Structures are given as C-alpha cells and as structure tokens.
C-alpha positions in Angstrom: 3.4 46.4 5.7 4.5 44.5 2.6 5.3 40.8 2.8 8.3 39.3 1.4 8.4 35.8 -0.2 6.3 34.0 -2.8 2.8 35.2 -3.6 0.1 33.2 -1.9 -0.8 30.1 -3.7 -4.3 28.7 -4.1 -5.3 25.2 -3.2 -6.2 24.5 -6.8 -2.5 25.0 -7.9 -1.3 22.5 -5.4 -4.0 20.1 -6.4 -3.1 20.5 -10.1 0.5 19.6 -9.4 -0.5 16.7 -7.2 -2.6 15.4 -10.0 0.3 15.7 -12.4 2.5 13.7 -10.0 -0.1 11.2 -9.1 -1.3 10.6 -12.7 2.4 10.2 -13.7 3.0 7.5 -11.2 -0.4 5.7 -11.5 0.3 3.7 -14.7 3.6 2.4 -13.3 2.1 1.3 -10.0 -0.8 -0.3 -11.8 1.6 -2.1 -14.2 3.8 -3.3 -11.3 0.8 -5.1 -9.7 -0.7 -6.3 -13.0 2.7 -7.7 -14.0 3.3 -9.7 -10.8 -0.2 -10.3 -9.5 1.0 -10.3 -6.0 3.3 -7.3 -5.4 2.7 -3.6 -5.6 5.8 -1.4 -6.2 5.4 2.2 -5.0 8.7 3.4 -6.4 7.0 5.4 -9.0 5.1 7.3 -6.3 8.5 8.7 -5.1 9.2 10.1 -8.5 5.6 11.4 -8.9 6.1 13.2 -5.5 9.4 14.5 -6.6 7.9 15.9 -9.8 5.0 17.5 -7.9 7.2 18.9 -5.2 9.6 20.3 -7.7 6.9 22.0 -9.8 5.1 23.5 -6.8 8.3 24.9 -5.4 9.5 26.3 -8.7 6.2 28.2 -9.1 6.8 29.8 -5.8 4.3 27.8 -3.8 4.3 25.7 -0.8 4.5 21.9 -1.3 2.8 21.0 2.0 0.3 18.2 1.4 1.1 17.7 -2.3 3.0 14.5 -1.7 0.2 13.0 0.3 -2.2 13.6 -2.5 0.3 12.2 -5.0 0.6 9.1 -2.8 -3.1 8.6 -2.5 -3.6 8.9 -6.3 -0.6 6.8 -7.2 -1.5 4.2 -4.6 -5.0 3.5 -6.1 -3.9 0.0 -7.2 -4.2 -0.9 -3.5 -8.0 -1.1 -4.3 -7.2 -3.8 -6.9 -5.4 -5.8 -4.2 -8.5 -5.5 -2.0 -10.8 -6.7 -4.8 -8.5 -9.7 -5.4 -8.6 -10.5 -1.7 -12.3 -10.3 -1.5 -12.7 -12.4 -4.7 -10.4 -15.1 -3.4 -12.4 -15.4 -0.2 -15.8 -15.2 -1.7 -15.8 -18.9 -2.6 -15.6 -20.1 0.9 -17.6 -23.2 1.8 -18.4 -24.9 5.1 -20.8 -24.3 8.0 -22.7 -21.1 8.2 -20.8 -19.9 11.3 -17.4 -20.5 9.5 -18.5 -18.6 6.3 -19.9 -15.7 8.4 -16.8 -15.3 10.6 -14.4 -15.7 7.7 -16.4 -13.0 5.8 -16.3 -10.6 8.7 -12.6 -11.2 9.3 -11.9 -10.7 5.6 -13.7 -7.4 5.5 -11.9 -6.2 8.6 -8.5 -7.3 7.1 -9.4 -5.6 3.9 -10.0 -2.3 5.8 -6.7 -2.6 7.6 -4.8 -3.4 4.4 -6.5 -0.4 2.7 -5.5 2.0 5.5 -1.9 0.7 5.6 -1.5 0.7 1.8 -2.8 4.2 1.3 -0.9 5.4 4.4 2.4 4.0 3.1 1.7 5.4 -0.4 1.0 8.9 1.1 4.1 8.7 3.2 6.2 7.8 0.2 4.6 10.5 -1.9 5.4 13.1 0.8 9.0 12.0 1.0 9.2 12.4 -2.8 7.6 15.8 -2.6 10.2 17.0 0.0 13.0 15.7 -2.2 11.5 17.6 -5.1 11.2 20.7 -3.0 14.8 20.4 -2.0 15.9 19.9 -5.6 14.0 23.0 -6.7 15.7 25.1 -4.1 19.2 23.9 -4.9 19.5 24.8 -8.6 22.9 25.9 -9.7 23.0 29.7 -10.0 19.7 30.1 -8.2 19.3 31.6 -4.8 17.4 29.6 -2.2 13.6 30.3 -2.2 12.3 32.6 0.4 9.6 31.1 2.5 7.8 33.2 5.1 10.6 35.8 5.1 13.4 33.3 5.8 15.8 32.0 3.2 
C-alpha cells in the first residue's frame, strides 16, 4: 500500500538544519552576554529555530526536535555564565566550614542554573521551529504540506 506524504527523513538531515539554526544564533547570543557581562539574550535562538524549522519543513521533513537542538546549541553561552559564577566564588575566604559549604552550594546552584538556562533555550528554540514550520506551510500559492496523510 503506497504512503502519501513526504518521504521519510533521516535524523542526519534534521541535525544538519539544527546545526544551521544553532550556529546562526550562537554568535548573537555570545555577543549579547559578552557585551553586557550580566545578561544573556536568547532572542537570536528564536530566529535560529525559525530558520531550522522552515528549512526542515520545506525539504519535506518533520521539524520535531529540531528547535530543541537549536536551543541547546544557541544557548551554549550559558556555560560562560557558569564559569563566571564559579570564578567569582573561587576567591572565598574564611573558616574551612564556610568555604566548604559555600563551594558545595555554588556547585549546586551552578547545576540548577545550567538546567534552567539550557531548558529555557531549548523551549525558545522549539517555539521558533514551530513558527518556522508554520511559515513554511503558509507560503502564498503553495498548498499545505501533507503530514501523515493529513493536510
């Protein structure tokens, strides 16, 4: 029985477009943190996700998971924030119990910040990819893409 819809897409194709979107947004997110030193703007991740979602959809593929990968790649400057946090707390002085407890709390806080930062970046990238998917399906003069036999 023949299937209707786009041909099956390999994972490497989705990864390729996720790299395109993520590497497009990475310089802008890096510059935003470098410029301010205290704030990380993830607005470029939305546009990277839109680009990746648009490209994947226009090639007849499925954009599921592309935005998450774009967000994880575009959000890599979160690591820079973590290194700055660890560097700022590495010069603690005081009694041994204080330095030890402050170091443990700093490491725990760093892990929480990393999870939240990458989670937010992945969510923003996925929103962008869904917008790009929608834009690719709503081109003037184009019919809606057929996915799993449904328009």
